[in-house]
N, CA, C and O of each residue as an XYZ file, in Angstrom:
408
protein
N       0.833     -1.168      0.000
C       0.000      0.000      0.000
C       0.887      1.244      0.000
O       1.969      1.244      0.587
N       0.429      2.281     -0.651
C       1.148      3.547     -0.703
C       0.502      4.517      0.290
O      -0.662      4.890      0.142
N       1.277      4.919      1.307
C       0.771      5.718      2.415
C       1.586      6.995      2.542
O       2.802      6.990      2.350
N       0.906      8.090      2.868
C       1.589      9.338      3.200
C       1.285      9.643      4.665
O       0.164      9.439      5.131
N       2.285     10.128      5.378
C       2.143     10.357      6.819
C       2.714     11.724      7.171
O       3.657     12.193      6.534
N       2.143     12.357      8.180
C       2.653     13.650      8.623
C       2.218     13.957     10.042
O       1.257     13.384     10.556
N       2.947     14.875     10.667
C       2.640     15.247     12.046
C       3.096     16.661     12.344
O       3.817     17.285     11.565
N       2.659     17.144     13.484
C       3.227     18.364     14.046
C       4.288     17.929     15.067
O       4.651     16.755     15.133
N       4.772     18.877     15.848
C       5.837     18.578     16.812
C       5.420     17.523     17.830
O       6.174     16.585     18.093
N       4.234     17.665     18.403
C       3.841     16.731     19.462
C       3.525     15.338     18.926
O       3.575     14.368     19.682
N       3.205     15.221     17.650
C       2.946     13.913     17.068
C       4.166     13.237     16.479
O       4.094     12.094     16.027
N       5.293     13.946     16.485
C       6.504     13.451     15.831
C       6.962     12.067     16.313
O       7.211     11.204     15.471
N       7.084     11.812     17.613
C       7.564     10.482     18.040
C       6.652      9.343     17.588
O       7.137      8.301     17.149
N       5.347      9.531     17.690
C       4.417      8.495     17.260
C       4.475      8.310     15.750
O       4.424      7.180     15.265
N       4.582      9.400     15.003
C       4.689      9.315     13.539
C       5.899      8.482     13.137
O       5.805      7.623     12.260
N       7.019      8.736     13.770
C       8.234      7.988     13.453
C       8.061      6.496     13.716
O       8.537      5.673     12.935
N       7.388      6.140     14.803
C       7.164      4.730     15.140
C       6.214      4.079     14.132
O       6.460      2.958     13.688
N       5.148      4.761     13.774
C       4.193      4.222     12.799
C       4.853      4.074     11.440
O       4.669      3.064     10.762
N       5.621      5.079     11.042
C       6.319      5.035      9.755
C       7.246      3.818      9.699
O       7.241      3.090      8.707
N       8.031      3.590     10.735
C       8.946      2.445     10.775
C       8.177      1.127     10.695
O       8.600      0.199     10.007
N       7.067      1.049     11.389
C       6.243     -0.165     11.371
C       5.696     -0.434      9.970
O       5.745     -1.568      9.492
N       5.181      0.595      9.318
C       4.626      0.427      7.972
C       5.695      0.004      6.972
O       5.459     -0.864      6.131
N       6.854      0.613      7.065
C       7.960      0.248      6.166
C       8.380     -1.203      6.413
O       8.635     -1.951      5.470
N       8.448     -1.589      7.674
C       8.802     -2.971      8.033
C       7.803     -3.965      7.449
O       8.172     -5.082      7.085
N       6.533     -3.556      7.360
C       5.479     -4.419      6.815
C       5.442     -4.397      5.291
O       4.621     -5.086      4.685
N       6.327     -3.608      4.658
C       6.441     -3.614      3.214
C       5.669     -2.529      2.485
O       5.588     -2.546      1.257
N       5.110     -1.599      3.215
C       4.357     -0.512      2.590
C       5.310      0.583      2.113
O       6.386      0.778      2.677
N       4.895      1.285      1.074
C       5.624      2.457      0.611
C       5.113      3.648      1.408
O       3.910      3.910      1.424
N       6.010      4.371      2.070
C       5.611      5.462      2.953
C       6.363      6.731      2.572
O       7.586      6.730      2.434
N       5.609      7.810      2.406
C       6.220      9.123      2.215
C       5.888      9.976      3.428
O       4.739     10.026      3.867
N       6.877     10.632      3.954
C       6.730     11.498      5.122
C       6.682     12.945      4.649
O       7.643     13.441      4.060
N       5.570     13.623      4.904
C       5.446     15.021      4.470
C       5.732     15.993      5.615
O       5.461     17.187      5.490
N       6.262     15.509      6.698
C       6.688     16.368      7.803
C       5.837     16.170      9.035
O       4.766     15.565      8.995
N       6.295     16.646     10.021
C       7.529     17.237     10.477
C       8.649     16.202     10.335
O       8.515     15.068     10.794
N       9.743     16.595      9.701
C      10.823     15.648      9.428
C      11.843     15.572     10.545
O      12.492     14.540     10.713
N      12.002     16.637     11.313
C      12.873     16.622     12.495
C      12.412     17.724     13.430
O      11.682     18.630     13.026
N      12.834     17.644     14.663
C      12.342     18.586     15.664
C      13.002     19.959     15.589
O      12.653     20.852     16.361
N      13.948     20.140     14.674
C      14.547     21.453     14.457
C      13.787     22.264     13.416
O      13.951     23.481     13.332
N      12.948     21.587     12.617
C      12.171     22.237     11.561
C      10.720     21.783     11.653
O      10.233     21.033     10.807
N      10.050     22.247     12.680
C       8.701     21.797     12.997
C       7.680     22.462     12.082
O       7.768     23.656     11.797
N       6.697     21.661     11.621
C       5.566     22.185     10.853
C       4.345     22.220     11.758
O       4.104     21.265     12.496
N       3.566     23.302     11.719
C       2.308     23.315     12.470
C       1.319     22.310     11.877
O       1.421     21.943     10.706
N       0.377     21.879     12.684
C      -0.585     20.864     12.249
C      -1.315     21.265     10.980
O      -1.540     20.416     10.117
N      -1.690     22.521     10.836
C      -2.476     22.935      9.674
C      -1.649     22.948      8.389
O      -2.198     22.756      7.304
N      -0.352     23.169      8.493
C       0.527     23.108      7.316
C       0.682     21.655      6.869
O       0.625     21.355      5.676
N       0.877     20.763      7.827
C       1.014     19.342      7.500
C      -0.266     18.805      6.874
O      -0.211     18.088      5.875
N      -1.407     19.138      7.445
C      -2.687     18.672      6.894
C      -2.894     19.184      5.476
O      -3.349     18.441      4.607
N      -2.564     20.444      5.238
C      -2.725     21.033      3.906
C      -1.776     20.412      2.885
O      -2.082     20.399      1.692
N      -0.642     19.902      3.326
C       0.306     19.242      2.426
C      -0.114     17.802      2.130
O       0.072     17.319      1.013
N      -0.674     17.125      3.114
C      -1.003     15.707      2.973
C      -2.353     15.466      2.297
O      -2.435     14.670      1.362
N      -3.390     16.123      2.742
C      -4.761     15.807      2.311
C      -4.984     15.863      0.798
O      -5.617     14.955      0.260
N      -4.500     16.874      0.092
C      -4.741     16.894     -1.356
C      -4.100     15.719     -2.095
O      -4.581     15.317     -3.154
N      -3.045     15.182     -1.554
C      -2.343     14.066     -2.208
C      -3.095     12.744     -2.008
O      -2.969     11.823     -2.815
N      -3.869     12.662     -0.938
C      -4.760     11.511     -0.754
C      -5.996     11.708     -1.627
O      -6.449     10.780     -2.297
N      -6.527     12.908     -1.611
C      -7.731     13.216     -2.387
C      -7.510     12.974     -3.873
O      -8.424     12.523     -4.563
N      -6.330     13.260     -4.374
C      -6.025     13.093     -5.801
C      -5.827     11.635     -6.196
O      -5.819     11.312     -7.384
N      -5.665     10.749     -5.209
C      -5.422      9.346     -5.495
C      -3.952      8.981     -5.584
O      -3.610      7.824     -5.827
N      -3.083      9.961     -5.388
C      -1.648      9.686     -5.415
C      -1.259      8.684     -4.328
O      -0.361      7.863     -4.516
N      -1.953      8.766     -3.180
C      -1.728      7.844     -2.066
C      -3.043      7.171     -1.705
O      -4.106      7.787     -1.772
N      -2.961      5.892     -1.319
C      -4.155      5.143     -0.940
C      -4.696      5.586      0.420
O      -5.906      5.644      0.637
N      -3.779      5.893      1.319
C      -4.153      6.276      2.682
C      -3.252      7.391      3.166
O      -2.123      7.546      2.702
N      -3.771      8.168      4.113
C      -2.986      9.202      4.767
C      -3.137      9.083      6.267
O      -4.217      8.762      6.764
N      -2.076      9.335      6.982
C      -2.097      9.302      8.444
C      -1.577     10.642      8.936
O      -0.461     11.043      8.605
N      -2.388     11.332      9.725
C      -2.029     12.618     10.315
C      -2.002     12.479     11.827
O      -2.894     11.864     12.413
N      -0.983     13.049     12.463
C      -0.849     12.925     13.915
C      -0.491     14.288     14.492
O       0.459     14.937     14.055
N      -1.278     14.708     15.490
C      -0.930     15.911     16.256
C      -1.206     15.616     17.721
O      -1.603     14.502     18.063
N      -1.007     16.572     18.566
C      -1.147     16.353     20.007
C      -2.491     15.784     20.405
O      -2.553     14.787     21.125
N      -3.572     16.404     19.945
C      -4.908     15.920     20.285
C      -5.560     15.157     19.150
O      -6.466     14.357     19.381
N      -5.113     15.392     17.929
C      -5.748     14.794     16.758
C      -6.918     15.603     16.237
O      -7.409     15.352     15.137
N      -7.362     16.563     17.012
C      -8.544     17.336     16.636
C      -8.201     18.406     15.606
O      -8.849     18.488     14.563
N      -7.203     19.216     15.882
C      -6.848     20.308     14.977
C      -6.438     19.815     13.605
O      -6.864     20.370     12.592
N      -5.618     18.783     13.560
C      -5.133     18.275     12.282
C      -6.273     17.631     11.490
O      -6.286     17.704     10.261
N      -7.232     17.002     12.180
C      -8.405     16.435     11.504
C      -9.275     17.535     10.929
O      -9.748     17.431      9.797
N      -9.486     18.582     11.697
C     -10.293     19.709     11.211
C      -9.644     20.363     10.002
O     -10.325     20.706      9.035
N      -8.341     20.535     10.054
C      -7.627     21.164      8.935
C      -7.706     20.285      7.682
O      -7.927     20.799      6.585
N      -7.532     18.993      7.829
C      -7.605     18.082      6.679
C      -9.007     18.059      6.089
O      -9.167     17.991      4.870
N     -10.021     18.115      6.940
C     -11.406     18.058      6.477
C     -11.826     19.294      5.692
O     -12.903     19.297      5.096
N     -11.020     20.326      5.674
C     -11.314     21.508      4.853
C     -11.002     21.260      3.380
O     -11.397     22.045      2.518
N     -10.297     20.173      3.093
C      -9.969     19.811      1.710
C     -11.153     19.016      1.145
O     -11.519     17.987      1.713
N     -11.761     19.469      0.042
C     -12.902     18.735     -0.528
C     -12.552     17.271     -0.799
O     -11.495     16.960     -1.347
N     -13.464     16.382     -0.403
C     -13.273     14.955     -0.631
C     -12.524     14.233      0.467
O     -12.369     13.014      0.402
N     -12.057     14.947      1.472
C     -11.312     14.323      2.575
C     -12.243     14.131      3.768
O     -13.045     15.004      4.102
N     -12.117     12.978      4.393
C     -12.843     12.675      5.627
C     -11.832     12.167      6.643
O     -11.564     10.969      6.732
N     -11.286     13.083      7.393
C     -10.329     12.726      8.437
C     -11.085     12.525      9.744
O     -12.028     13.256     10.048
N     -10.667     11.538     10.501
C     -11.330     11.237     11.766
C     -10.292     11.022     12.854
O      -9.201     10.512     12.600
N     -10.643     11.412     14.056
C      -9.786     11.195     15.212
C      -9.972      9.757     15.685
O     -11.070      9.361     16.078
N      -8.902      8.989     15.645
C      -8.946      7.581     16.045
C      -7.947      7.359     17.175
O      -6.776      7.723     17.062
N      -8.413      6.769     18.248
C      -7.551      6.558     19.410
C      -7.419      5.094     19.796
O      -6.723      4.760     20.755
N      -8.086      4.224     19.052
C      -7.949      2.785     19.289
C      -8.392      2.034     18.039
O      -8.863      2.641     17.078
N      -8.241      0.725     18.056
C      -8.554     -0.094     16.888
C     -10.032     -0.007     16.522
O     -10.371      0.103     15.344
N     -10.917     -0.055     17.520
C     -12.348      0.012     17.236
C     -12.706      1.316     16.522
O     -13.422      1.305     15.521
N     -12.208      2.430     17.038
C     -12.507      3.723     16.437
C     -11.999      3.779     14.999
O     -12.709      4.250     14.111
N     -10.795      3.310     14.767
C     -10.228      3.328     13.419
C     -11.055      2.478     12.464
O     -11.356      2.912     11.352
N     -11.427      1.273     12.884
C     -12.224      0.406     12.021
C     -13.608      0.988     11.759
O     -14.085      0.967     10.624
N     -14.251      1.504     12.793
C     -15.595      2.056     12.636
C     -15.587      3.287     11.743
O     -16.474      3.449     10.906
N     -14.604      4.147     11.909
C     -14.529      5.342     11.065
C     -14.296      4.970      9.608
O     -14.849      5.610      8.714
N     -13.499      3.961      9.359
C     -13.234      3.530      7.991
C     -14.469      2.875      7.383
O     -14.852      3.190      6.257
N     -15.099      1.954      8.135
C     -16.224      1.181      7.611
C     -17.528      1.978      7.492
O     -18.279      1.807      6.532
N     -17.787      2.838      8.461
C     -19.085      3.518      8.513
C     -19.054      4.974      8.057
O     -20.090      5.531      7.695
N     -17.892      5.584      8.070
C     -17.793      7.006      7.721
C     -16.892      7.268      6.526
O     -16.718      8.418      6.123
N     -16.317      6.214      5.952
C     -15.385      6.354      4.835
C     -14.268      7.352      5.148
O     -13.848      8.130      4.291
N     -13.805      7.311      6.379
C     -12.740      8.212      6.820
C     -11.395      7.519      6.727
O     -10.369      8.115      7.055
């Protein structure tokens, strides 16, 4: 699967762990930032960079991570055709995908 991932400063450690896991599982992963803690991107910049690339079909899935998950989801949802959802466990992630096409 082709996945794009991004975060703000507070989501950076989790993003790095998820990215490594996906690569280990054989997925193609592109990181749109924050790439290091010396050059931090705000959540709304990361969402604006990632969401259109999922919407266009360039990537099958996108993963956005910020401190609460709320701001980055709201910013991504401003892109037409995007349905970002805050997921904090497996049930939430599955339900949002199956029932909300998020």
